[in-house]
Structure formats: structure tokens, C-alpha cells
N, C-alpha and C positions, 0 to 999 in steps of 0.2 A: 504494500500500500504506500502511496505517495505520502511524504511528510508534509505537514502544514495544511492538510485537508481537514476542514471542519465537518465533523460528522453530525447528522441529525437522525431522529428516530424514523421519520416517514418522509419519503420523497415521491415526486410525481413527474413523469415525462409524458409527452404527448406527440402523436404523429399518425398519419394515415397508414404508413407502412405497406404501401401498395407498389412495389413488392419490398419486403425487408431486405436491405443490402448492408454491406459492411460499414458504411458511414452511419447508418442507423444504429448498428451495434456499438460503434464507438461512442455515440451519444448516450445510449442506454447504459452501457457499462461505466461511463464517466459519472453518470448520476448514481448508479448503484454503489460506487466506491464511496459515496458521500452520505449514504443513509443505510439504516438497518433493514428497512422494508421499503421496497420500491413498487409503486403502482404504475403500471404501463397503461396510459390512457390512449384508447383507440378513437381517433377522430373520424368523422363521417361513419359512425357505427351502423347506420341504416339510412335508407332514403329519406325518412322523415326528418332526420337531423343533419341534412346535407344542404349546404348553400354555396352559391358561386361567390367568388371574390375577384375584384379587379386585378389582384396581384397573382392570381393563379387561374387561368381561363379553363383549365381542364379539371379543376378540383371537384366540380359537381357533376361531371359527365360519367356515363357508364364505363367508358374506357379508362377513366381515371380512378375508378372504384371497382375493379374486377373481382376482388376477393371479399367474402362476407366477413362480418365481425368474428364469427366462430373460426373461420379458416385462418384469419390473421392471428388469433390467439394461439391456435395450434402451431402455426408456422413460427411464431416468436418463442413459444414454449420449447420447441425443438432446438432453436438457436441458443436459448439460455442454458439448456442442458449441455449443448455442445461446448459452450464457454464455461461450463462448470459452476453455474450459479445455482445454489440450492433452491428447490421449488418453494420452500417455506419463506424465502426472502423476497419474493415478488408475487404480484397478482395483477389481474387485468380489470380495467373498468372502462365503460363507455366515456368518451370525452367530447361532448358536442360543442367544440370550439366555435362553430358557426352559429350556435344558439347559446351563447354564454350564460343566459339566465338560468339554464338547466344544469350547469356544471356542478354546482353545489349539491345537486341531488345524487351525484355519483362519487364524489370525492370525500376523503376524510377531512375533518375540520382543521386539524393541526398538521400542516404539511408544507414542505418546501417544493416549489414548482421550478424544475430545472429546464432551461431553454438554451439553445444554441442560436447565435445570430449570424445570418448570412445575407438575407435579402429583405425586400419590402414586406413579404408575407410574414417573415419572422418578426419584423418590427410591429406589424399589425397584431399578431398574436400576443406579443409582449404587452402592448398597450391594452388589449382586452383583459389579460390577466391582472394587470396593475389596476385597471378600472374597477375590478372586483375586490380590491384591497387585499390581494393575496401576496404571500411571501415568495417573490420570484428571484431566482438565482441564475445569473447569466454565466454559463460554463465557458463560453468563448465568443469572441467577435471576429469574424473572418470575412473576406471578400467572396463574392459569388464565384470568382475564379478558383478560390481555395476550397470550394464546397465539395468538389469531387463528384463521384457517381451519384445519380439521383434515381428515384423510383420511376419517373417518366422515361429516363434514358434506358433503364433496365427493360421496361415494357416495350420500348421501341426496338431494342435489340432482339427481344423474344419475337416480336411481330415480324421482323425482317430476317429471321433465321441467322442472326449473328451470334458470336460467342458471348454469353452472359454469365456463365458459371463462375468465373473468377471474381465477379463483383458481389456475390452473395455468400453467406455462410453455406457450408456443404449441406447442412441439414435442410436449409431452405430449398436448395436445388433439388434435393431428393424428394422433399415434400410436394413441391409443385409438379415435378415430372411424374412421380409415382401416382399422384391423384389426378393427373392430366389437367391440372389447373393452368399450366402454361398454354394449353390449347385455347382455353377461355380467354386468357390474357391476349393471345395473338389475335383471336377472332374480333374482340372488341376494339383492340388498337388498330387493326387494319380497317375496320369500319370507320373509326375516327379519322384516319389518314385519308380515306376515300372521300368522306364528307368534307374535309378541309379542302381537298383538291377541287371538289365540285363547287364549293363556295368561291374559291379563288378564281376559277374559270368563269363563274357567273359574274363576279365583280369586274373581271377583265372585259367580258362581253358588254356589260352595261357601260363601262368607261368608253369603249370603242363606239358604242351607239351614241353616247352623249357627244363625243368628239365629232362624229359624222354629222350630227344635227347642228352643232355649232358651225362647222365648215359650210353646211348647206345654207344656214342663215346669213353667213358672211357673204356668200356668193349672191344672195338675193339683194 
């Protein structure tokens, strides 16, 4: 254990974990080193507690949420076992960050909320937690370039049949492939990519049409 780390009884982390990758584990383990019991908050636990944000356009989409709450708990549980974290030292809770008025319904009253700061969405989450008068501890502040692998990138790699095994815990790779969840991730992500292409083509067509109309008016 690192020296100089202030321990607390109860800590909380939060994330979508769609899909759990090694940077997620770095975050979870950094928080676990600072508390006796860690609650792993699962954001977007279901469709009713999912909202879009200007800082993450895919956050509320089906492609951005391919795994259920239960599947994410099972996936993370396997990773925690892989990293030798005793089962009694952590637990899972829904964490409706998009509907913060419900957070207190799921979280212990006395806890430290651990966050990592990389981008505008992290800043937004930090402000949400502070607005609830919660004890928030910033583990680190880094640039987006230092963020490394992301869940959206892992989903993209899966969808385009590229190597992704090296970016996730071994247990996560086995859990997804053995339960054929990678196929669901791929199907939903490909649908998102095709929809995005269709919208872009539509926007181009509309722009061309407007340009032609303007040129026609100029000629008149």
C-alpha cells in the first residue's frame, strides 16, 4: 500500500463500465486502496435512469449501453476476483448520475465519492456530486490525451473486428466472449455507425440542395 494515503471506512466510485477496461480498473483499485469497503456505482443502470448529456452524445443510446446492470456487475465481479480483491470488501449499487435526486436512495450516508478528472463530462459529474453536498475526493486530474483507452473505443474495436483483448482484464474478455455479449456489442455499435453515416449523408445532401437554391436565386 502506498504511504501517505488517507484511509476511510466507505468509498464510492461510479461509471457506466460499458465495457470494463483496464483504465476503469485503475480507477476502481485506486479508490479501493483508500477505503475498507468500496461501493461500485453503476450509472445508467436501466433505461428509466438514463439521460443524454451535451458532453457525451452516445451516453443515452442503445449502442452506448449494450450491457445490462446485472451483466456489468458480473463482469466487474470477475475482474475484482482477478485482481485479488476480497468479495466482502466491495459491493454494487445503482448510481443514477443522470437523475441525481435519486442517488441518495442507493448510497450509504457516510461515504467518500472518488472521481477521476479528464474531460467536461467528469467536470459535470463532479459539480453534480458537490451540489448534493457530498464528500468528493479527486484521485487525479489529467488531460483527455492522458485518458487512454475508453469504453467507446473498446466497443468500436469489437464492432470493426479489431484486437481489443489487450485493453480489458482477461476475465472481462472471457466473460463477454463466452456469453456472446461481444456479438451484442458489435450489432448495436454497427447500427450506431450506420445511423451516423446516414445522418451525415442526409446533412450533406441538404447542404448541397441549399447551395443549389442559393446559386439559382443569384442567377435570377
